[in-house]
N, C-alpha and C positions, 0 to 999 in steps of 0.2 A: 556261620561257623560255630560249632558247639564244642565245649570242652567240659570234662568232669574229672574229678579226683575222688578217691575214697580213702578214708582212714577209719579204722575201728580199733578201739582200745579198751582194755578191761584191766582194772587194778584196784587195790584198796586205796583209800584216800591218802594223798600226799599233800604236804603244805604247798601253797602257791609260791612260785618264784618269778611271777610275771611282772613285767613293767605295766603300770596302770595305763589303760587305754581309754579314750573318750568314748562313752557309750551313747547310744541313740535310744530314746524312749520307745517302749513297745508300741508297735503299730496298732495293736488292739485298742489301746486306750484312746487312739485318735480317730477311731471309726465311728461315724454317726450310727445311731441304733438302726435306722431304717435305710442306711446307705448301701446295704449289701456287704458281703465279705470282702476283705482285702485279698490280695494275691497270697499273702502268708496264711490267712485263715482258710483259703480254698485249698492250699497245699495240705494243711492239717486235715481237712475233711477227706481228701483223697488218700492220705496216708492211712487213716483208719478204715476207709473203704477197702484198701488193699489188704490190710491186716485181717479184716473180716472175711474177705474172699479167699484168703490163703490160710485156711485152718481156723477161722473164727477166733483169731487171737485177741487178747484184751486190747482195748483202745489206749492210745497214748494221750496223756493230758498235756495241753499247752500251758507253758509256764513263762511268766513275764521275764524272769531273769535269763532263761535260755533264749527267749526271743531277743533280748538285748544283746547277748553275746553273739548270736547269729547275725543280727542286723549290723552290729559293729564290724564284723569281719567282712560282710558283703560290701559295706560302705568303704572300708579301708581298701579292699581290693579294687573297687571302682575308682576311687579318688587317687590312690597312690600307685595305680597301674601295676598290679601283680596278681597272679592267680596261683594260689597254693594254700595248703593248710597251715604252713608256717608263715608268719609275717616277716618278710625279708628285712624290714627296717628295724623291727624291735626284737625279733627272735622269739616272739610269743607263740605258744602252741594253742591248740583248741582248749586244752585243759586249763591253761593260764587264763584264757579269755572267759571261760565259764566261771572260774573262781573270782576274777576281777568284777564280773557282772553281778556277783552275789549268789551264784549257784554253788554253794559249798557243802561239804559233808557228803559228797556223792561217792558211790561205790562202783558204778559203771558209767562210762561215757563214750561217745562216738561222734563223728562228724561226717557229713556229706557236703560237697560243694559242687557247683556247676556254673557254667557261663554260656551265654548265647541263646538260651531258651527264652522265648517271649511270653509264655503263658504257664500257669500252674500245671495244666494238663500235659503240656509238652515236656516240662522238666521232670515231672513225675514219671512219664513214660521212659525218658532217658535213664533215670535212676533205676527203675524197675527192670530195665533191660541190661543192666550191669550187675553181675553177680555180687560184687562187694557192697555196692550201694543198696541193692535189694536186701542183702543180709542185715544191714543196719536197720532198714525200714521194718523188716519182719522179725527182728530179734526180740525174744522174750526176756532178755536181760534188762531192757529199758521200760520205764514207766512214763517218762516225761519227755517233752520235745519242745524245741524252739525253732522258729523259721525266720530268716531274714532275706529280704529281696530289695535290691537297689537297681534302679534304671539310670544309666548315664547316657544321655542323648548325644553328647559330643565325644564319645569314646574314640580313641585312636588306635592305630596298629603299633602300639608301644608297650604292650603288656608284658611284664617280666614273668618268666616261668622257670621252674626248677626241674631239670631233666634227670638229676641224679639223686634226689631225695635228701640233700644235705643242707637244706635251708639256705641255699645260695642261688642267686639268679644266674642261669646259664644262657638265657636268651632274653631279648627285650623287643621282640617283634611280633608278639602274639596279638590277636584281636584284629579289628575291634569287635568286642563281644556285646556291648551295650547293656546286657542284663546279667546280674551277678546274684547267685543264690547260695545260701548256707542253711543246712539243717544241723542242729546240735541235739544230741540225744543224751539222756541221763537217767540215773536211778539213785535214789536215796532210800536206803532200807528202812529208815524211820519215818518216811513220808509215804502215805497210802492215799492216793488221789481218789476223788469221785468224778465220774465223767458222765455228762448228760448226752444222750443220743449220739454217742461215739464222736463227740466234739463237733457236731454239726453247728453251723453258725446260726441257723434259724429253724423254727418249727411253727407250723400252723395249728398244732394241736396241743392243748394243755396237758394231755397225757403223754408222758415221756418215759424212756427207759434209762435206768441208771446202772453204771458199772462201778463197783467199789472194790478197790484193791484191799487185800488183807486176809485172803482165804486161809492161809496157813497160820494166822495169828489171832484173828478176831473171833469172838464168840457172840457178841451182841452189837446192835447198831440202833441209831435213831436219826431222824431227818427233820428238816424244816425248810420252809420258804422264807427268804428275807429275814425279818425280825419277828416272825410269827412264833407261836409256841412249838416246842419240840414234840414230835410224835412220841408215843410210848416206846420204851426199849423193846426190841424184838430180836429173835435169833438172827445172827449174821447170815446174809446171802450176798454173793457177789453181784448177781443180776436181780434187779427188782424194778417194779413200775412205780411211778410217782406222778402226782398231779400238780402242775405249776399253779401259782397264784393267778387270779383272774386279772385281765387287762393287758393290752399290748405293751411291748417294751422289753427291756432287758430284765431277765429273771435270774435269781440266785438261789441255788439249792445248797444247803449246808448239811454235812454228815458228820456224825461222831461215831467212831467204832471203838469197842472196848475189848480188852483181852479176857474179860470175865463175863459171866452172865448178868443181864440186867444192869449193865453199866459199871459193874464192879471191876477193879483192876485198873490198868493203865488205859487212858482214853486218848485217842488221836483224832484230830479234826481236819476236815478238808471241805472245799466248796468248789462249785463250778457255775458257769453262767451260760445262758443261751438267750437269744432274742425270740420272743413270742410275737407272731404276727397272725392273729386268729381271724383277720378280716374285719370288715366294718361292723357288722352286727349279726348275731345268730341267736334266734329264740329257741330255747329248749322248753318244751311243754310236757308236763307230767300231771296225770297219766295220759296215755294216748287215746283212751276210750273211757266213756262214762256209762255204767250200766246200773240201773235201779230195779229192784224187785219189791213189790208191795202187794197186799191183798186187802180187800174191802172190809173183811170181818174184824180187823183189829182196831179200827177207828183212827188210824194214823192219817193225818191230812197233808203231810209234806215230808220230803226226804232231802238231805243235803249231802253234797260231796265237794271236795276241794280240788280246784284246778290251779296249778302253779305255772306261771310264765317266768322264765329266767333268761336274762340277757347275757350270753356268754361272749359276745363280741367286744370290740374295742371302742365302740362309739355308742352314744345315746340313740335310742330308737323310739318312735311313736307307734303305738299299736292300736288296732281297732278290732272289735269282735261283733259278728253278726250271726244270725241263725239262718240255716237253709234246709227246709223251709222255715218261715217264722211260725211259731206255735204259741198257744196261750197257756200251756201247762208248765212252761219252763221260765225260770228267772235267773239272771246272772248278776252278781253284786256290782261288777264293774264291766263296762263294755268298751272303754278306751282309756288311754293313759300314755305316759312316757316312762321309759325304763333307762336308767343310767347303766353303764357297764357293770357287770357283776352284781346286779340288783334283781330281786325277784318280786313279783306281784302275785298274791294269793287271792283267787277268785272263788266265791262261794256260789256253787251252781245248785239251785233248788228246783225240785219238781213238785207241783201242786196237784193233789189228788182229788180235791173237791170238784164235783160235777163230772168227773170222768167215768165212763163205762169201762168195765173190764176189757182188756185188749192189749195189744202191743203198739207202743208209740215210739216213733223215731224222729230224729232230726240230726243236723250236723252243725257244730260250732265252727265257724270259719274265722280264722285269725290272720290278719295281715299286719305287716309292720313296714316302716319307712325305708328300711335298709335291705329288705329281702325282695327278690323278684317274684316269688310265688306266694302261696298262702299255706297255712297250717290248718288241717282239718281234724276235728275231734268228734267222732261219731257218738251220739247219745241215744240210749235205748231204755225205755221203761216197760217192764212187764207187770201189768196190773191184773190181778185175778180175783174171783169171788172168794175163794178159799186159799189157804196157804198151798203153794205148789208142792206136788209130791214127786220126789226124785227117787226112782227105783234103782236098786243096786245093779252094778254091771254084772253080766253073766259071761264068764270066760270058759270056753270049752277046752 
């Protein structure tokens, strides 16, 4: 059995008249980094997928205080056997619960509730198939969201419900629903969130997309990872690319946006988090090929180029380098070693010209590492001539 209700509300901020409710800590704070998303985090991902698929709307930012308000209401409905936006026992409204949870100073607010749906996908399908709930999920009045889910295994057919909308229980035989869901939506005009990858729980790539609120207000912005140095101030743009700090785990991106150019004027701050799971190990080798050109007439006996191995993965890796075929005119400063995550090794690759006849010489550097299934291959070519090579200009008809 499934139930849902809708309420959408828009007004200027009013003082709270609520009775203080017991709040439940945000489920996000309780989630192990590698444990996968909670039901609430999965709902948030789907919300922003729906917003993208329905007009590429700006993503909503998950907020702990709204999570707490939503979790509190879902818990109260489950434990005290009612299903409504109004708490029958305290008379508190969604707006009261948001204020009591610490989400104050809001300019717009809304709430969706549902009962009976057992998965994030099913409850989101139910809400999206209801015009009012869909309107809240896709509303551009909101910037922030909180989600609360509670499962009650021993739920009974004694759930109180309000059939007249007067915050009075008219029946007490609803259910059992077992699963109780709440979404709280909000907007604070002086809060301009930054959102990583549309609030996805996890990414396998250090390169991410950021969305920054503030298009009608901000002129400049700057970013940073964790406690690293800030980037330079640049012109504000709502959509931008960013590279996370290296190493697997939870990553934090902070943003400062300013009402003036180059950080002048009022500055507002925001941050968002995402879990980076880039896999065990991944070697990035630069450059992908090595090409040398030399001629016998200038007396040069050797040429050098740099080859860099960079461990972009989350674990230490042991690497080994060989030549295929083995040649006597090439020398590499290091042929094996161990790389920790986010560490590079610079190899000097030298070609020796003494004793060589003019011609074209080739080989391939084959690099394997303990965490990769295949090998990396870097072609090497030496062009050795009697005289400096002559490159004729192109002729274009």
